[in-house]
C-alpha positions as CSV (number, residue, x, y, z in Angstrom):
1,M,2.2,-9.7,75.5
2,G,3.6,-8.9,72.0
3,F,5.2,-5.7,70.9
4,C,2.6,-3.5,72.7
5,H,0.1,-3.5,75.5
6,W,-2.2,-1.0,77.2
7,E,-2.0,0.2,80.8
8,G,-5.2,2.2,81.2
9,D,-5.1,4.9,78.6
10,T,-1.3,4.5,78.2
11,L,0.2,2.5,75.3
12,V,3.4,0.7,76.1
13,L,5.3,0.1,72.9
14,N,8.5,-2.0,72.4
15,V,10.5,-0.6,69.5
16,L,13.4,-1.6,67.3
17,G,14.9,1.6,65.9
18,R,16.4,1.6,62.4
19,P,18.5,4.9,62.2
20,R,20.0,6.3,59.0
21,A,16.9,5.3,57.0
22,A,15.9,7.1,53.8
23,E,12.7,8.2,55.4
24,T,11.1,8.1,58.8
25,R,8.2,5.6,58.9
26,L,6.6,2.7,60.8
27,G,7.9,-0.7,59.8
28,Q,6.7,-4.1,60.5
29,V,6.3,-6.1,63.7
30,L,9.4,-8.2,64.3
31,G,8.7,-10.6,67.2
32,E,8.2,-8.5,70.3
33,Q,9.1,-5.2,68.7
34,L,7.7,-2.7,66.2
35,E,10.3,-1.6,63.7
36,I,10.6,2.1,63.2
37,H,12.8,3.5,60.5
38,V,14.3,6.9,61.4
39,A,15.9,9.3,58.9
40,E,18.5,10.6,61.5
41,K,22.0,9.5,62.6
42,P,22.2,7.8,66.0
43,V,24.4,10.5,67.6
44,R,23.8,11.5,71.2
45,G,20.1,10.5,71.2
46,R,19.2,12.5,68.1
47,A,17.6,9.5,66.3
48,T,15.5,8.8,69.4
49,A,14.4,12.5,69.7
50,H,13.5,12.4,65.9
51,M,11.5,9.3,66.5
52,V,9.6,10.9,69.4
53,R,8.7,13.9,67.2
54,F,7.5,11.6,64.4
55,L,5.5,9.4,66.8
56,A,3.9,12.5,68.3
57,G,2.4,13.2,64.9
58,E,1.4,9.6,64.2
59,F,-0.4,9.3,67.5
60,Q,-1.6,12.9,67.6
61,V,-0.2,13.7,71.0
62,E,2.3,16.3,72.3
63,E,5.9,15.2,72.4
64,N,5.8,15.3,76.2
65,A,3.1,12.6,76.2
66,I,5.8,10.1,75.0
67,E,8.2,8.8,77.6
68,V,11.3,6.8,76.6
69,V,11.4,4.2,79.4
70,F,14.7,2.8,78.2
71,G,16.9,2.8,75.1
72,V,17.6,6.5,74.4
73,Y,21.0,5.5,73.1
74,S,20.1,2.0,71.8
75,V,18.1,0.6,69.0
76,N,16.0,-1.4,71.5
77,K,13.5,0.9,73.2
78,Q,10.4,1.0,75.3
79,L,8.0,3.9,75.0
80,R,4.9,4.9,76.9
81,I,2.4,7.0,75.0
82,T,-0.2,8.6,77.1
83,A,-3.7,9.0,75.7
84,P,-3.0,8.6,72.0
85,K,-5.8,10.3,69.9
86,R,-5.0,8.3,66.8
87,L,-3.8,4.7,66.4
88,P,-1.7,3.6,63.4
89,E,-3.2,0.5,61.7
90,V,-0.6,-1.9,63.3
91,I,-1.6,-0.9,66.9
92,P,-4.6,-2.7,68.4
93,P,-7.1,-0.5,70.3
94,P,-7.5,-0.9,74.1
95,A,-9.6,-3.8,75.2
């Protein structure tokens, strides 16, 4: 299944968060996760909230189209992104 898969128009994405980064950016695929560097401290979910705002821009969706399934307070997360309008190069299009 890899680091992501599609359920209809929803992208399910397994993420390895890297808080305290110099800049917020997509990283590389590491096994079953996509690495995402986040320029925020991991305090009370702030890094996850920052990541959601960043990904909303990357996928051209509203923030509420991104659901954190698990991992709000962990570096290991799963996200569901409903109907992304743009796909970063690393994400395969739906079959």
